[in-house]
Structures are given as structure tokens and as C-alpha cells.
MILO-12314 format. One record per atom (N, C-alpha, C): x negated, y negated, z; residue in one letter. Coordinates in steps of 0.1 Angstrom, whole numbers, plus 5000, padded with zeros to 4 digits. Example, Ala and Ser with C-alpha at 12.3 -4.5 7.8 and 13.67 -1.06 7.14 Angstrom:
<atoms>
486850575078a/487750455078a/486850335078a/487250225071s/486350115071s/487150005079s/
</atoms>
This chain:
<atoms>
164475742115m/165675762100m/166175822095m/167275842107d/168175972110d/167876152105d/166876172110i/166576352111i/167176432118i/167576502114p/168376562124p/167676652131p/167676762141a/166776872146a/167576942138a/166677022125i/167677162121i/166477262120i/167277402127p/166577462124p/164977502119p/163977582119k/162777562109k/162777682102k/163577832103d/163877902099d/164877952093d/165477872084l/166577822077l/166377932067l/166978062060p/166778152048p/166978052039p/167777972037d/168177922020d/168677782025d/169377682015c/170177572015c/171577552019c/172077692019f/173777692015f/174377622027f/173677622036e/174377592050e/174277522056e/173577392046f/173077232051f/173277162039f/173077242026g/172977132011g/172477242007g/172877211990n/172477311981n/171677251971n/170577141976g/169977031965g/171076921963g/171576921963s/171976821956s/172076651968s/172276581962c/172976431968c/174176481981c/173676411993p/174976422004p/175776241995p/177376281999n/178476221993n/178176072000n/178175981994s/177675851997s/179175801999s/179275672012s/180375632024s/180375522013s/179375452006r/179575301997r/180275291984r/181275191987t/182375161974t/180975091964t/182275081955l/181275051940l/181074911942l/181574851948g/181774711948g/180574671960g/179974751965v/179074761975v/177574781970v/178074921960k/176574951954k/176474811944k/177474771935r/176674651925r/176174551933r/176474541949t/176374411954t/174274381956t/174674511961m/173174581966m/171974591952m/172974701944y/171774621930y/171274501926y/172674441927f/172074221923f/171074171929f/171474221947f/170074141955f/168674201955f/168974371948m/167674371953m/166874381935m/167974441923g/167674351912g/166774221909g/167374111914s/166574021916s/165374001923s/165474061936s/164473991945s/163274111931s/163274271923i/162474311918i/162274211908i/163174091898t/162674011894t/161873911893t/162073911904i/161373791908i/159673831911i/159773901913t/158973951915t/158074011908t/158374071898i/157774121886i/157273941877i/158173851879l/157773771868l/156773661874l/157073621889g/156173541898g/154873601898g/154873711898n/153373771900n/152573801882n/153373771877l/153273801861l/152373661860l/153373591864g/153073411856g/151973341866g/151873421880l/150173411885l/148973431878l/149473641873m/148373731865m/147573601854m/148973591848i/148573481827i/147573361837i/148073281845s/148073181844s/146473191849s/146173271861i/144173251865i/143773291856i/144273391846t/143173481832t/143073391819t/144473341819h/144273241803h/143673091810h/144073001825f/143372871821f/141372921832f/141072841821k/139472861824k/139872771840k/139972651837q/139872571852q/140572681868q/140672741863l/141672861875l/140472991874l/139473011869q/139073091872q/137773151877q/137873121891s/137073101908s/137273241909s/136073231917q/135873321927q/136773331940q/137173281946s/138473221950s/139673241945s/139673231932n/140973291925n/141173461922n/140073461922s/139973611915s/140773681922s/140973681942i/141473761950i/143073751946i/142973571949i/144473561943i/145373681929i/144373671923l/144473741909l/145273881909l/143273951920s/143874071924s/145374101929s/145574011941m/146474011947m/147774021943m/148173921928a/149173921921a/149474051916a/147874091912t/148374241903t/149074391913t/148274361928t/149174481934t/150674441935t/150774321938d/151974271940d/152974351927d/152774321912f/153374321899f/153074461901f/152374521900l/152274651901l/153274781914l/153774711924l/154774701932l/156374651929l/155774551920g/157274551915g/157674631902g/156774631893v/157274751882v/157474891882v/157174981894a/156275101896a/156875131907a/157375051920i/157775121931i/159375041934i/159174921935m/160674871939m/161574891934m/161574941915p/163175011912p/163275131913p/162775181916y/163075341924y/163575361938y/162775261947s/163175201957s/164975191957s/164775111949m/165975031949m/167375171947m/167375251938i/168175381936i/168075441946i/166775511949r/167375501961r/168175461974r/167875401976s/168675331984s/170175271986s/170475261977v/171775231963v/172175301969v/171775461958e/172475561960e/172475711975e/171275681977s/171475731995s/170475881987s/170175901978c/169776001975c/168376031967c/167476101963w/166476081955w/166576181937w/166576111931y/166776231918y/166276211910y/164376161909f/163276241904f/162176341910f/163076411918g/161676551919g/160476551929g/160276671932y/159576671946y/158176571943y/157476611930t/156576571925t/156276461929t/157476371917f/157576251920f/157776131930f/158276211940c/158576171953c/156676131954c/156576251961k/154976291965k/154576111957k/154276101944l/153676031940l/154075901941l/155375901939h/155675711946h/156075701957h/155575751967a/155275811984a/154175721985a/153275781979s/151275731979s/151575601977s/151675581959f/151675441959f/152475401965f/152975341969d/154275281974d/153275241991d/152975372000l/151875302007l/150875202005l/149975311993m/148775241985m/148675031984m/149875061977l/149974911973l/150574811985l/151974881993s/151674752001s/150974712014s/150474822016v/148774792025v/147574712020v/147674762000t/146574691994t/147274521993t/148174471994s/148574371993s/148474262006s/148974362017i/148474292033i/147274302036i/146174402029f/144774352026f/143774252017f/144974262008h/144374052000h/144873992006h/146174002013l/146373852021l/145573832032l/144873912038c/143773882046c/142473902044c/141973902028s/140873842020s/140773712017s/142173702018i/142373542008i/142173462022i/142673512035a/142373392047a/140673432056a/140173512050i/138973472047i/138173422040i/138473442026d/138073302020d/138273152023d/139273132032r/139973022031r/138672972047r/138773062051y/138273032065y/136573012062y/135873032053c/134673012052c/134772882041c/135872832037a/135972682032a/136272622037a/136872622048v/137072522055v/136072522067v/135772592066c/134872572086c/133172612085c/133072652070n/131872632071n/131472552054n/131872482046p/132372402034p/130772402025p/129672372034l/128472332026l/128172442021l/127872552029h/127372712025h/128572802022h/129572782016y/130372882008y/130172901996y/129372821985s/129172871981s/127673011978s/127272971991n/126273111993n/126673202006n/127673202007t/128573292016t/129673412003t/130273332002m/131673421992m/130573471975m/130273461975t/129073491961t/130173661956t/129573641942k/130473731935k/130273881939k/129073911945p/129074071949p/130574061963p/129973981972v/130773991979v/132473971975v/132773871971i/134373901965i/134374011964i/133174111949k/133874231944k/134074301954k/133074291964s/132574391978s/134274401986s/134574291986l/135874241994l/136874281988l/137174301970l/138074341966l/138074511966l/137074521965l/136874711964l/137074761977l/137274691983l/137874751995l/139174762002l/139774641993c/141274631992c/141674731988c/141274781977w/142174901970w/141475021968w/139975071972l/139575151978l/140375281992l/139875182001v/140475222012v/142075262012v/142975172008p/144275202008p/144875311999p/143775331989g/144075411982g/143975521983g/142375561992i/141875761997i/143275752009i/143075612018f/144475662029f/145575752023f/146075622016a/147575672018a/147775792008a/146675831996f/146875971988f/146376102000f/145676042004g/145376152012g/146176192021g/147076102030l/148176152040l/149376192032l/149776112026v/150976222021v/150876282009v/149876292001l/149776451995l/149676562003l/148476572015s/148776672026s/149876692029s/150876582033e/152076592041e/151476582057e/150776502062e/149876532078e/150876412081e/151076302073n/151576192081n/153576282085n/153976432080a/155276472084a/155276572093a/153976642098s/153576752102s/153776682118s/155076812116g/155376842135g/156876802131g/157276732123i/158576682124i/159876782123i/160376802132d/161676892134d/162576942119d/162776992114g/163876922093g/163176872087g/161876872086y/161676762078y/162176832062y/160976942062k/160977072047k/162677042046k/163277092053t/164577122049t/165377032043t/164876892049l/165776772046l/165376772023l/164376782024v/163276752015v/164076852008v/163976972009s/164377101999s/165877071998s/166677052008c/168377062007c/168976922005c/168476812007f/168676692003f/168476581996f/167876671988n/167076571978n/166076431985n/165576491999f/165376352009f/163776282003f/163776202003c/161976122000c/162075982004c/161076022017a/161275862020a/160275882031a/159075812035l/157675792041l/158575812056l/157975912065v/157975972076v/156675992083v/156575902097f/154875962104f/155575982113f/154376112119n/154676202132n/154376042143n/153876062156k/153576012164k/152075932165k/151276012157l/149476052155l/149775892145l/150275972133w/150075872122w/150875752120w/151775762125g/153075612130g/152075562143g/151275572153t/150475452156t/149075442145t/149075532141v/147375512131v/147475412116v/148975432112v/148975342107v/149975132107v/150075192116f/150775052122f/149375002127f/148475022134t/146975012142t/146574922127t/145975012120s/144875002109s/145774932099s/146874952093c/147374872083c/148274702084c/148374702097f/149074562097f/148674542116f/148274602123f/147974542137f/146474472136f/145874522131t/144074482127t/144174352114t/144874422101p/144574232094p/145574222096p/146474192106g/147574062110g/146074002123g/145974042128s/145573992138s/143873882132s/143273952126v/142673912117v/142673782116v/144173732104m/144673602097m/145073572112m/145873622119v/146473502134v/144373442138v/143773522144v/142673472146v/142073362136v/141873382120i/142073302112i/142573172113i/143373162113y/144273082109y/144572942127y/143873002133i/143772952147i/142672852145i/141672952140n/140272872139n/140372742129n/141072822111i/141472692106i/141972572110i/143372532121f/143772522126f/142872362135f/141972442140a/141072382149a/139972302142a/139772352133v/138872272125v/138672172121v/139972182113s/140672132100s/141171992112s/141771972124k/141671852131k/140371772132k/138971862138r/137771852143r/137271782130r/137671832117h/137071702104h/137471632102h/138871592102a/139771512107a/139171352113a/138571472127k/138471342130k/137171252127k/135871362126m/134871352123m/134871222101m/136071232098i/136371152086i/136671032092i/137571032100n/137870892106n/136770782114n/135770912116n/134870832127n/133370822114n/133170802102m/132870792099m/132570622091m/131570612083p/131470482079p/131770452068p/132270362062e/132670302054e/132070302034e/130570352041n/129670332034n/129270492032n/130070542035a/129070682040a/129170772026a/128170882018n/128270962010n/129171032009n/129971011994n/131271031995n/131171221988n/129971211986t/130071361983t/130371411999t/129571402009v/129671472020v/130971462022v/132071302023k/132871302025k/133971402021k/133871482007g/134471511997g/134671672003g/133071692013q/133071812019q/134271872028q/134271732036f/134971762048f/136771672044f/137071692036s/138571642036s/139771702042s/140671592044k/141471562055k/142471622046k/142271622033k/143671632033k/143771792026k/142271842020k/141671942017k/142572092029k/141672002040d/141672132050d/142972132060d/144272002055r/145072022061r/145972132052r/145872062042k/146572152029k/146372332029k/144972382031a/144372502037a/145072572048a/145272472063a/145372502072a/147272542069a/148072452059k/149072452063k/149572592051k/149372612043t/149572722030t/149472822038t/148172912045l/147472962052l/148573002063l/149272882070g/149972912081g/151172952077g/151672912062i/152972982057i/152773142057i/152073172046i/151673252042i/151573362054i/150873392064m/150973422076m/152773442084m/153073332081g/154173302091g/154873442083g/155473362068v/155773512061v/155573622065v/154373682064f/153473772064f/154473882077f/153773812088l/154673872099l/156173892104l/156873772094t/158073822098t/158873942089t/158073962075c/158474072067c/158474192071c/156674192075w/155974342079w/156074382092w/156474292101l/156574322114l/157574442117l/158774422116p/160274482122p/159974652113p/159074642102a/159274792098a/157774852101a/156874772108f/155774872117f/155574912126f/157074792134i/157474832145i/158174932147i/158674912138t/159775052135t/158975212131t/157875182130v/157175312118v/156075312135v/155675262139l/155675292155l/156275382166l/156775292166i/157975342179i/159475432175i/159675462162d/160875562158d/160375672160d/159175752160p/159075922164p/159475902176p/158775832184f/158575832202f/160275842204f/161375822199f/162675812203f/163175892190f/163475992185g/163476102183g/163876092170g/163375962162f/164075902145f/164875832143f/165175802158s/167075762159s/167075632151s/166875582148t/166875442137t/167775502120t/168775462123p/169375422109p/168875442098p/169475532090t/168675512072t/169175412068t/169975332068v/170475182063v/169775052073v/169175082084l/168574992092l/167275022083l/166675102079f/165175182081f/165075082068f/166175092057d/165875072042d/165874922043d/166474882054m/166474712049m/165174672054m/164774722065l/163274692069l/162074712058l/161874842053i/161374892042i/161174742031i/162874672029w/163074612016w/162674452020w/162374422033l/162374302040l/160074312034l/159874422038g/158474442036g/158374402021g/158774472014y/158874481998y/158774261997y/159774272002f/160174092000f/158874062004f/157674092009n/156473982010n/155774001993n/156174061989s/155274051971s/155973961964s/157473961971t/158273841961t/157973711965t/157673681978c/157673531986c/156073491979c/155373561980n/153573511974n/153573441962n/154273471956p/153773401936p/154973231942p/155673271951l/156873121952l/156073031964l/155273101971i/154672981979i/153672891972i/152973011963h/152072961956h/152672841945h/154272851941g/154872801928g/155072681944g/155272711955f/155472551956f/154572501968f/153972551970f/152272471975f/151172361964f/151472461950y/150172401944y/150772361932y/150372231927k/150972171913k/150372251899k/148772301900w/148372351894w/149372531889w/149672551898f/150072691891f/151672651884f/152572511890r/153472471884r/153372481870r/152672341868r/151372271856r/151372441844r/150572521852a/149872641845a/151572701841a/152472741849l/153672821844l/154672781839l/154372581836w/155672521824w/154672561810w/153372551814h/152872571798h/153472741796h/153072821803i/153572941795i/155172981792i/155972911800v/157372911794v/157872871784v/157172751786s/157072641770s/156672761758s/155772751759g/154972861749g/153672781749g/152972681756k/152372571751k/150672661753k/150672751759i/149472881760i/149072931747i/149972881737f/149472951722f/148672931713f/149072701721d/147972641711d/146272631713d/145672611705h/144272721702h/143272621718h/143972481724s/142572441734s/143172431746s/144472511743s/145972501761s/144672591770s/143872631768s/143172741786s/142572601788s/141672491784s/141072391784s/141572281793s/142672291793i/143772191800i/143172111811i/143172001820d/143171991832d/144271991841d/144572091851l/146372151858l/145972091867l/144372001874f/144671911884f/144271761883f/144871731872r/145171601873r/146171541881r/145671391886e/146971321895e/147171431907e/146571481917t/146971621922t/147071531939t/147671521948t/148071461956t/147671531967t/
</atoms>
């Protein structure tokens, strides 16, 4: 992230900066364009995930154990859009942090926590879909309420402890020459990781959950094809309940949706985490502008999550229409059938 090698024993900041922001070379037009695109992403992130949250909490038909994971993920992405992305937008556009050292630490902690929590939720959704497609007859006994609650607790608690412990202790920046001078003299506020913690973050926050998602998708795709063959070989008078458990349409849709979610996840987060891993070994030579772009590409994953549900699920589009039109204020709106005439 363009961290220069600055002597550690500087007596003050006057030689390098006086605690004010460095001059920005961006024109007003460039800044306005950046604010427009980043602001649009923030707006979609907030409104899209808020729509998901209201849909699942309001409509009784959507209040399932599986959807509780989606609700929790939408809450995570909503908080990222409300509490993290606006401040990151100002920092990215103005090339400076205006909000003080203490808030910088809190912002960085919540930024890392919510980003990793969102990734963990995607992994949990993949696990849930795997159980539903690959072992449908035992799904209700496998993904019980205690199991779902344990998954959600893991998704929130582990990233929270990890992020706050790492950032507040400043172990992530330990041994990086010039880091403290940049913070005190140039209002620098960005998550940087040394060689050790860059490797740990890449492995635990991206590579491990990403690998789980890839393996699960491959298995779901294989099982859905096997189920399709089983249904084709069943006699016409076979029990409809058995056929329903092995629905070609349901399996194919689950595999396709999970594949899209996984593809968007890898596209959005892989470049940022690769940079986090290798940048410390190359003297933090990644330009700040490029690193900001990669971070915003990662944020964009939280923007895409509700869009994916809106594109693939009619129930979400119907629920969203009831919300936007104000029909959710009708007395019986929570009991309407959102799954009618699904194809």
C-alpha cells in the first residue's frame, strides 16, 4: 500500500507531515465520479439487504431455518453498508482519514469482522444447501435449530474475536517500518498486514472457507446430476413424496444459485486476499489506488448478495414488491403465498 521506509526514531512529524492530509492530485470531476459509483454501491447494499431482512422477518412463509442464515448474512452486509462503506468511501476519495485515531481502529476492526463474517455466512449457506441436496431425507434431522444457531454463532463470534484482537493490539502491523509515522503524521488509516498475519488472514478468512465452498459446489453438482438420472429411471406411478425429495428442478436451481454465489465471491474477494498475502513480501509496493479498488471490489460482494437472490428467487421479488408498494402494512400480508406458480 505504498508504505515508505521511514526512520523509526523521528522526533516529530514536521519533516514528513504535520498531521494534516497529503495533497490530493484528483480533480473535482474525478472525485464526484468516485462518490457517485461508490455511493450507488452503498445505496444498493443497504436497500437490497434491508429488503431481504424485512422479507424474511415479516412473511411467515419465509421464516425457515435455512432462511435464518440468509437473514443473518443480510444483516451483516447491511451493517457493512451502513457503518463501514461510507467512511471507507470518504477515505478512498479524499486519500485521507478525517475521523481520528480511535475511530480508525474501531472502523478497521468492524471492517475486518463484518467482511469475514459475510464470507463465513456464504460458507454456511453452502453447507446448508449441501445437506438439503445431498441428503434430503435427513435434512430436517441434520440442520436442526441448535445446529443453525451454532453455525451463526461461529459466523459472528470467531471473526469478531479475531478482528478486534488483531487490530486493537496492532499485531497486524508489527515490524512494518514507517507505519506509526504514517498514522500520526499523515492521518493514515488502512488495514495492513505483515508477512505472518497476511498469511494467516489469507488462509483462515479466504482460502479455507473458499475451499469448502468449492468442494461443496462440486459435490452438489455431481449429486444433482445423479438425482436427475434417478428420477428419469423411476416408474411413472412412483410415490410422489419420493419424487419430491429428489426434484430435478430444485437440485438444478440449488446448484446453479450456489455456483453463481461462489463465482461472485471468488471474483470479488480473490484479488484483495491475494494482495494481502503477497504485498508484505514485496515491500508493500501495491499502489494505494489499486489496493483501494481491490477493497471496494470485495465490498461489492455484499452489494451482489441481495441482487443474486432478487434475480433467482421469485419469492424475494414478490416480497420486495409488497414492501415497496406498502402492502406489508395490510393486516394479512404476513400470511400471503409467495411461492405460487413458481417455475
